[in-house]
N, C-alpha and C positions, 0 to 999 in steps of 0.2 A: 222904806227907803233902801236898796244897794249903797256898800260902804265899802272901798277897797281896805285889801289888808296894808297896814301904816308901816308896818315892817319894810315894804319895798320903797318906801320914801328917803330910810336910811341906806340906804345904798349910793355910794357920790361914782358921780361919771359913768361913765358906759363901761359895760364890759372891757377888757382889755383888748380882745382881735378885731372887734369890731371899730375901735378906735382907730386903733393902727391902721384899719382898712380904710376907714374916713377920712385920717390924713393922709394915706398913697394916693388916695383917689384926687383929692385936692390939687395933689401934689402934679399929678399926671393931667391934670384938664392947663394947670398953668405951664405943664413943660409935655405937651404932646406928642413930641419925637422923642421924648429919655426913653429909654428902653430896661426898665424896673424888672430887675433879680431881686425872686423875695427868699430871703432867708428866716424868716420871724417864726411864721406858723407853723408847727409839728405836724404836717399835712403829707400823705408819702406821695411818690409819684411815680414810682416802677411798678410796672403792671402784674395785677393777679399772675400768680405762677401756676403754667399748666393741671399739673393736679388739682387742685381748687377749682378752674375754669372748667375741667371736664365733671366736676362732681355737680360744679352750676347745673349744667347743661342737663344734666343728667333727674337733678330736682325738677326742672321746670318739664320738662317729658313727664317725668312722673303726673304732674299735674293734667296732662292732655288726655287723662283713659280712666273710664271707671276702675279700670283694677288696683292701680296705683294711687289716683287721687287719695289725697290726704287735706284735712284741712284742722281744727284744734288741736293742737298736742299740749302734754303736761305744760302747767304753767314755769313750773323750775326748767324745763329743756329733753331734749331727745336722749333718752336713753343711752345710743353710742356715744353722742356726743360728751354726757357728764362723764360717761366713762374711761374714755379718754382722757379727759381734763386730768381728772383723778390718777389715772396712769401717766402722765406727764410728772406730776406729783410726785409721786412714787419714786420714779427717774430719777431728780432729786435730791432724793432722802426725806422725802418730808411726806408724812401723813396725812390722807387725804384720804376721803370714803367719797366714790359716789353720790351717796346721800348729802354730803357737805355741799354739794354742787349746784349752784340756782347761775340759767345760762339767762345774761339779757341783753340787752341792745348794745348794750356798750357799759363800758369805766366809768365814764364822765355822770351817766343817768345813774348807776350806781352809786357814788360817790355822795350823791346829794340824798337820791331816796332812802338809801340807811337809814340816815335820822330819823325816820321815821319810827320807829320801833324803839326811840329811847326817847325820855322824860326830856320835853321844852326846855329848862332851867338848866339840864345838863353844861357844868363848866366842861369846853372844849376848847384844847390846845391844838396849835396848829403850828409848822414849821414856817419861818420867817425868811426869807420869801418863799412863796409855795403857789401851788397850783391853784390858781384866783377862783376858782367853784369851791373849795373848801370854805374857803371865806363867805364869799355871795352866798350860796347856799343855804349856810347858819343864818346869814343877817337874816336872808329872806322868810327861814320858820319861826326870824322872832327870838331868836335865844341871844341876841344882839342888842345893846344901846348903838349908841352915835358915835362916830367916829371924833377921835378926839385930835387935839395940836400936832401927835406923834402919830397920826396915821394910823391909828389902830383903833378899832371898833371895840369900846364899850363892852365888857360879859364875856370877850376872847381871850385865850392865856397863850399871848404869843412866845414861839421859840425862836432867837434868833440864830440863825445860819451862818456865820462870817468865814473869813479864810483863817483867823483864827481859833476858829473849832473843826476845821476841815469841812465847815456848812455840813454838819452832822448840828442836832441842838442838843444841849444838854439836857436831864433828868429836870422834868419841873421841879419847884422848888415849893410847893403845896400841891396839895390835893385834885388833882382834877379825874375830871368825869370820862371823854373820848378823848382820842390821842390820833390824830391823822399824822400819819408818816408816808412817804412816799421816797421808796428807793428799787432801781439808779431816780434820781431825783430829777424832779422837774421844777423849776429850770437852772439848776447849779451843775447837774450832772454829778454828785456826787453819789457813793456806794456805800451803802450803810455797812460796816464789819459785823461780824457775828461776834463779838464784844459788845456791839453798842446795839445792837438788836435784845441779845440779852437782858442787858441793864432795862430796854425800857421792858421788856417780858416780867422781869423780876417785879419793877414797880408795878405794874399794869396790876399784875396778881395781889401785892400786899394792897392795894389802894380800892380793888374790885373798880378797875377803871377795864373800858375795851378801846384796845387799837383799833384803828381802822388803815389797815395795809396798801395800800396802791404799789401794784407790782406790774404795773405797766409795758413797762420798759426791760423786764428782766433777762428776756433774751438777747439785750444789747453786753450786758454783763461778759466781758472777754477774760476776767482774773478768775481762775479756778477757786481760788480759796474762798471767795464772797459769796453769801448768800443769797440766792436768786427766789426765797421764801420765806416768809415768817415763820412759816412751821419745817421750818429748818430745827428751829429752836426748841429744847423740851419748854414743856409749859406754855408754849404759845396757844394749841386746841382750846384755854379754857378760858383766854384771855382777848383772842384776835379773830377780826375777820379780817379777809384779805382779798381786794378785787382787782383784777386783771383785765387784758382787753386781745383781742384778735389785730386791733387795728394798724396798731405798727406791728407788731412781729410778721404781721401776714400781709397787712396789705389792707384793710379793710374801716377803714378810716370814714368811706363813705359806706360799705356793706352794711355797715353798724352789725357788734356782736362780741358780749363780753361774757364776764363770769365774776361770781361770789361765794368765796367759801366761808361757812356758817358753819363752823362746829356744833355738833351736838353738845360737847362740854362745854360749851361757851356759857357763861353765864355773868347776870350784873350785878351791882351793890343789891338788887332787892328782889334777885330771879334767883331760881335751881338751875342748873344744867338739861339742857334741853326747850327752856321754855323761850328765849330770844330766837332759837332755829324754826319753835314753833312758830314765832308772832312771822316771822318773815317770808315762811311759808306762805301763810296767807294775807300778806301785806299781797306779793307777787299773786296770788290766784285773785284777788279784790279788784286791784289794778292794773294787771298786768298779762296778757292772755297769750305768752312767750311771744320768743322769738320768731324769725321768717321762719319755716319750714327749709325754706330753698338753703337760706343762709348758714341755716345749722347747717348741713350737706357739707357748705362747702366749708365751714367749720371742722367738722370729723374729718375732710379730706386734709386741711392744714394741717392736725397731730397725727396723719397716716403717716409711716416710715419717708414714704416717697415727701408726701406735702414738708414735712418736718425740712429734710435737705433741703426741697427748692427755697421754702421761706428762707431757711437763715443763712442760705447764697447772697438773699438779698440784704436781709440783716448786714451781714460783712459789706457786701458795698455800700450801706448808708452810712457804717463805720468807719470807711477809707475817705467818703466825705468828709466825716469831720474829722481825719487826719491832716484831710487835703486845708481845712480853716483851720485848725491847730499851728499848722506849719505854718500860717501863712501872717496869723495875728505875733508868732512869738518872732516871725523876723522881722517884723516893724518893731518890736522891742514890749509890745502889751502884755502885761499880767493875766495869763490864761486858764482857767480850771476848765476840768470836767470833760466830753469828749474823747475818752479813753473807754470809758464800761458804760456809756449813755453819750444817744445822738446829739445832746446837745453841748455846745461852747460857750463858756461863760466867759467875758471875760472886764477885766476893773475898764473902766473908763478911764482915759486920761484925765490930769490932775485940773479939778477946777470945770468940770464939764460935768454935769447931771445926765442919769440916764436919756431923759427925753430929746436933751440938748443933741444926745450923741446921735440920737437918732436923727432926728433934722438934716444931723454932719453927715452921716452916712448916706442919708437919703441925698442929698443936695450935692453933694460932692463926688459921688460913686456910684448913685442910681440904685443904692442896694439897699434892701427892707430889712429891719432886723427891728427885736422885740428887748424894750426898756426895760430895766431888772425893777423899775420904781412899782412897775404893775403887777407885782408880785408880790407886794410888799413892801412895810417902812427897811426891812433891814435889803433890799434889793435895788436899792438908791445906790447910785456909783458905780453901778454894773450893769451887762448889755449880753441879750442871750444872742445866740446863729442859732441855727438849726441845720444840723446836717442831711436834713430830708429836701433831696431835690436833685434832678439831672444832672448826668458828672458836668456837662458842657458848661449847666450856669453855674455849678458850683465852681468851675474854673474859670469864671469870667468872672465869676465873683467876688471871687481872689483878687485876681488880675488889677482888678479895677481899683482893690484893696490895697495892694501893691504897690501903686503906682500914681491912685490918685486922693486917697485920703490924706492930710494934711496935721501931721503929729507935731 
């Protein structure tokens, strides 16, 4: 008799973004004439740059002839792309070797799949608020109990990120095994300093913990003094896996391409250096046949000199959107964070209004969709996220509505 995985029953409500979509659809059905503007989910809107498009076309054409056709490639990724990723890290002053790089279909997949090489009884620490995948995937993997009255899953170690600590967590006050960090942070837009990352690296090395470092928004950092990779920190190769993506920096949200860095020096409490690297290699070769050949050609083009120049121009465009949103919210007297080194603007909801109520308020009064902070964890209550990913005309229209129609 087949039985379901009971861990799935521990999940509460729906995944955040489908829930937002459901509420938005219901509002649209009740108000068919409303022109809804979406500043919620972090989906890119600008077209792929010419260098990438040209490379994708070439890769497609190569599949049309026997002489240039290619089938299965290495599960770890094509060598030119892996080397280009390693070179990108070198340009940041971070030590990453081509052999450390594992190409995937996206950072979201890797941030959950990577758990499979660690023990199911690992104590996992997560930033709070955090990208929901970190928490939900650990629940599905059976590492947690049910959610308690505080809105926290039993068995996870929550690291509150508040205005008081600059939305970057304090070190765990006990021994943990896995630590999820995201910088620039989704949803708060906060970026870890070199000293803050150094403290976590030292903690991880002392306790033989492993940091799972999500740097998907690294290209949005405008302050040259802030680290863009955890491997800029001495000792990080011994204790950290870094996960990154082409989704936001190159517009691959629907194209799908990312990577993880698993250094040979990485070890866990019960393993020697090199074993985790071999385990992840085995996992990828068993469950994954590699990212699309076509898409990998596009990723290689994105990291070429011309590709970088073109994609970073689009990143700059999105950051201009963020500045427009920040200025509008500040003009309305709201307390605003983020949006300077990250494409997300994190605002404190008006006194007495919880984050889902503010979602309804913004949708009803301005026909603008954002993301309730409570959807990212208990510490997100009382906050709200707006995304800078959008067409300029929509950003301007949404901020004008907020400026003139939002009742505060």
